[in-house]
C-alpha positions as CSV (number, residue, x, y, z in Angstrom):
1,G,-7.8,-2.5,-5.5
2,S,-11.0,-1.2,-6.9
3,D,-9.6,1.2,-9.1
4,I,-7.0,-1.0,-11.0
5,G,-9.9,-1.7,-13.1
6,S,-10.0,-5.6,-14.4
7,Q,-6.2,-5.8,-13.9
8,K,-6.9,-7.3,-9.9
9,D,-7.7,-10.7,-11.3
10,R,-4.7,-11.2,-13.5
11,V,-2.0,-13.8,-13.5
12,V,1.3,-14.3,-15.2
13,T,3.0,-17.4,-14.9
14,E,6.6,-17.8,-14.2
15,A,6.6,-20.0,-17.4
16,E,5.0,-17.1,-19.2
17,W,8.0,-14.7,-18.0
18,L,10.6,-17.5,-19.1
19,Q,9.1,-17.7,-22.3
20,K,9.5,-13.5,-22.5
21,W,13.3,-14.0,-22.0
22,E,13.3,-16.9,-24.3
23,M,11.6,-15.4,-27.0
24,G,13.7,-12.0,-26.4
25,N,10.6,-10.7,-26.1
26,I,11.5,-8.1,-23.3
27,G,10.8,-4.8,-24.0
28,F,11.1,-3.6,-20.4
29,H,14.9,-3.8,-20.4
30,K,16.4,-0.3,-21.3
31,E,19.9,-0.6,-22.8
32,Q,21.4,2.4,-21.9
33,G,20.1,2.1,-18.0
34,H,17.0,4.1,-16.3
35,P,17.5,7.6,-16.1
36,L,15.1,8.1,-13.2
37,L,18.0,6.3,-11.2
38,R,20.7,8.3,-12.8
39,K,18.9,11.9,-11.5
40,Y,17.8,10.7,-8.2
41,L,20.5,8.6,-7.2
42,D,21.8,10.8,-4.3
43,V,18.4,10.3,-2.9
44,L,19.1,6.7,-3.0
45,L,22.8,6.6,-1.5
46,N,22.3,9.8,0.8
47,G,25.7,10.3,0.5
48,R,26.5,6.5,1.9
49,S,29.4,4.5,0.3
50,G,29.5,0.6,0.2
51,L,25.9,0.1,0.6
52,R,24.4,-3.4,-0.2
53,I,21.6,-2.9,-2.8
54,F,19.0,-5.0,-4.1
55,F,17.4,-5.4,-7.3
56,P,14.3,-7.5,-7.1
57,L,13.2,-9.1,-10.4
58,C,16.3,-7.9,-11.7
59,G,16.5,-9.1,-15.6
60,K,19.7,-8.2,-16.9
61,A,19.4,-4.8,-15.7
62,V,22.1,-2.8,-16.6
63,E,22.4,-0.4,-13.2
64,M,24.0,-3.6,-11.1
65,K,27.1,-3.3,-13.0
66,W,27.0,0.5,-13.1
67,L,26.6,0.5,-9.2
68,A,29.3,-2.1,-8.6
69,D,31.7,-0.2,-10.4
70,M,30.7,3.0,-7.8
71,G,31.8,0.3,-5.0
72,H,28.4,-1.0,-4.1
73,Y,27.3,-4.7,-3.5
74,I,24.8,-5.9,-5.6
75,V,22.1,-9.0,-4.3
76,G,19.7,-9.3,-7.7
77,V,16.8,-11.9,-8.3
78,E,15.5,-13.3,-11.2
79,V,13.8,-16.7,-12.2
80,S,15.0,-16.2,-15.8
81,E,18.6,-17.8,-15.8
82,K,19.3,-16.4,-19.5
83,A,18.7,-13.0,-18.7
84,L,21.6,-13.3,-15.5
85,K,23.9,-14.7,-18.0
86,E,23.1,-11.9,-20.4
87,F,23.9,-9.8,-17.8
88,F,27.8,-11.3,-17.1
89,A,28.2,-11.9,-21.1
90,E,27.3,-8.2,-21.9
91,H,29.4,-6.9,-19.5
92,G,32.3,-9.0,-19.7
93,V,32.2,-10.0,-15.4
94,P,33.7,-13.6,-14.9
95,Y,31.6,-15.1,-12.6
96,H,30.9,-18.5,-11.1
97,E,27.8,-20.8,-10.0
98,E,26.8,-22.3,-6.8
99,P,23.5,-24.1,-5.2
100,V,21.9,-22.2,-2.7
101,P,21.7,-24.9,0.0
102,E,18.5,-23.5,1.1
103,I,16.5,-23.5,-1.7
104,S,15.8,-26.4,-4.4
105,G,17.1,-26.0,-7.4
106,A,18.1,-22.2,-7.0
107,K,21.5,-21.3,-8.3
108,K,23.6,-18.2,-7.2
109,L,26.1,-16.5,-10.1
110,Q,28.0,-14.7,-8.5
111,S,30.8,-12.0,-9.9
112,T,34.6,-13.4,-9.2
113,S,35.5,-9.9,-7.4
114,G,32.0,-10.9,-4.9
115,N,30.4,-7.6,-5.4
116,I,27.2,-8.8,-7.5
117,S,25.2,-11.7,-6.6
118,L,22.2,-12.8,-8.8
119,Y,20.1,-15.6,-7.4
120,C,18.2,-17.6,-9.8
121,C,15.0,-18.8,-8.0
122,N,11.8,-17.3,-7.4
123,I,12.0,-14.5,-5.3
124,Y,9.5,-15.2,-2.9
125,D,11.8,-18.7,-1.7
126,L,14.6,-15.6,-0.9
127,S,14.5,-14.6,2.9
128,S,16.9,-12.5,4.7
129,S,18.0,-15.8,6.3
130,I,19.5,-16.1,2.7
131,V,20.7,-12.8,1.5
132,D,20.5,-10.8,4.5
133,Q,19.4,-7.2,4.9
134,F,20.3,-4.1,2.0
135,D,20.8,-0.7,2.3
136,G,18.9,0.5,-0.7
137,A,16.9,-1.1,-3.3
138,W,15.9,-0.1,-7.1
139,D,12.6,-1.5,-7.9
140,R,12.3,-0.6,-11.1
141,G,10.0,-2.9,-13.4
142,A,9.4,-5.4,-10.2
143,L,6.3,-4.4,-8.6
144,V,4.3,-3.5,-11.3
145,A,5.5,-7.4,-12.8
146,V,4.1,-8.6,-9.6
147,N,0.5,-10.3,-10.2
148,P,-2.0,-7.6,-8.0
149,C,-3.2,-10.5,-5.7
150,D,0.1,-11.1,-4.8
151,R,1.0,-7.7,-4.1
152,Q,1.1,-8.1,-0.3
153,R,2.9,-10.8,0.0
154,Y,6.2,-9.3,-1.9
155,V,5.5,-6.0,-0.2
156,N,5.6,-8.3,3.1
157,L,9.1,-9.9,1.7
158,M,10.6,-6.8,0.7
159,I,9.8,-5.3,4.5
160,T,11.7,-8.1,5.8
161,L,14.8,-7.5,3.6
162,M,15.2,-3.7,4.2
163,K,17.2,-2.0,7.3
164,K,16.2,0.5,9.2
165,N,16.6,3.8,7.8
166,S,16.9,1.9,4.4
167,S,15.8,4.2,1.0
168,Y,13.8,2.4,-1.6
169,L,13.6,4.0,-4.7
170,L,10.1,2.4,-6.3
171,A,9.2,3.3,-10.1
172,T,5.4,2.7,-11.0
173,V,3.5,3.2,-14.0
174,S,0.5,4.6,-14.7
175,Y,-2.3,4.5,-17.3
176,D,-5.8,3.5,-17.8
177,P,-6.0,-0.6,-16.4
178,N,-9.0,-1.3,-18.2
179,K,-7.7,-0.2,-21.8
180,H,-4.6,-2.7,-20.8
181,K,-4.4,-5.8,-19.1
182,G,-0.6,-5.6,-18.0
183,P,2.3,-6.3,-17.3
184,P,3.4,-3.7,-16.4
185,F,0.1,-3.2,-13.9
186,Y,-0.5,0.2,-12.7
187,V,0.0,0.5,-9.5
188,P,-1.9,3.7,-7.6
189,E,-0.4,6.1,-5.1
190,S,-3.5,4.8,-2.8
191,E,-2.2,1.4,-3.1
192,I,1.7,1.8,-2.6
193,K,0.4,3.5,0.8
194,S,-1.6,1.1,2.1
195,L,1.1,-1.5,1.5
196,F,4.2,0.4,3.0
197,G,2.5,2.9,4.6
198,N,2.9,1.4,8.2
199,H,6.7,0.9,7.4
200,C,7.9,4.3,5.5
201,E,8.0,7.5,4.7
202,I,6.8,7.6,0.9
203,K,7.4,10.4,-1.2
204,C,6.8,11.0,-4.6
205,L,9.8,12.6,-6.4
206,E,8.5,12.6,-10.2
207,K,5.8,11.8,-12.9
208,V,7.3,11.5,-16.2
209,D,5.2,11.4,-19.4
210,D,6.5,8.0,-21.0
211,F,3.9,7.6,-23.5
212,S,5.6,6.1,-26.8
213,D,4.1,3.8,-29.5
214,R,4.2,0.3,-27.8
215,H,1.9,2.3,-25.5
216,R,-0.6,3.1,-28.2
217,Q,-0.5,-0.1,-30.0
218,W,-1.8,-1.0,-26.8
219,G,-4.6,0.8,-26.9
220,L,-3.4,3.5,-24.2
221,D,-3.5,7.2,-24.9
222,Y,-1.4,8.0,-22.0
223,F,1.3,6.4,-19.7
224,L,3.5,8.0,-17.1
225,E,6.3,6.4,-15.1
226,V,5.9,7.2,-11.4
227,L,8.7,7.8,-8.9
228,Y,8.9,7.5,-5.3
229,I,11.4,7.3,-2.2
230,L,10.4,5.0,0.7
231,K,12.2,5.8,3.9
232,F,12.2,2.7,6.0
233,L,11.6,3.9,10.0
């Protein structure tokens, strides 16, 4: 982690994430969905239908509705109940709530049709015994939001949740970590290889210049989005 600069000790608390949602400070949310997922959807799905697809730290990602409408089964996890309720409201999807017996205080918000199940809890409280395993994952804004000191713990969990031969589409960001404290945190390719390398084939699909005024205000002079496909062996 030496090449992530001063970020390695940075910790964002659960309360801070909840406050971002309460205040509507969610510049990371993409109203129109993510262009890289659209572009590389075939790489994730690999010609398969009816997949179980996991959205870690899902927020109110519009792609969950989009993939559910294509016939896939979506499971997300998010600490902010506000985010999950906004997802269902904004898409006009009826849902019901139920407790999660294995996790104290947790809720599952499930679409009436049963194809979208969103868990409101800390992601580290999930396990494959609760949510089973997945054919695919879309990790955009999750690994880059996890505190750097928790990355190994996060990846260990994700590895247990992915089936053999599953596909994991991972979007990270690249910028000078000495100029911005994060989140989103900088995750170098070398770290992705050390975290996932023993379990996956890793391929970088594309690097996109995503620099904007927002990043300039952070004091940055470049900001790239980097997309990988991880194939679980």
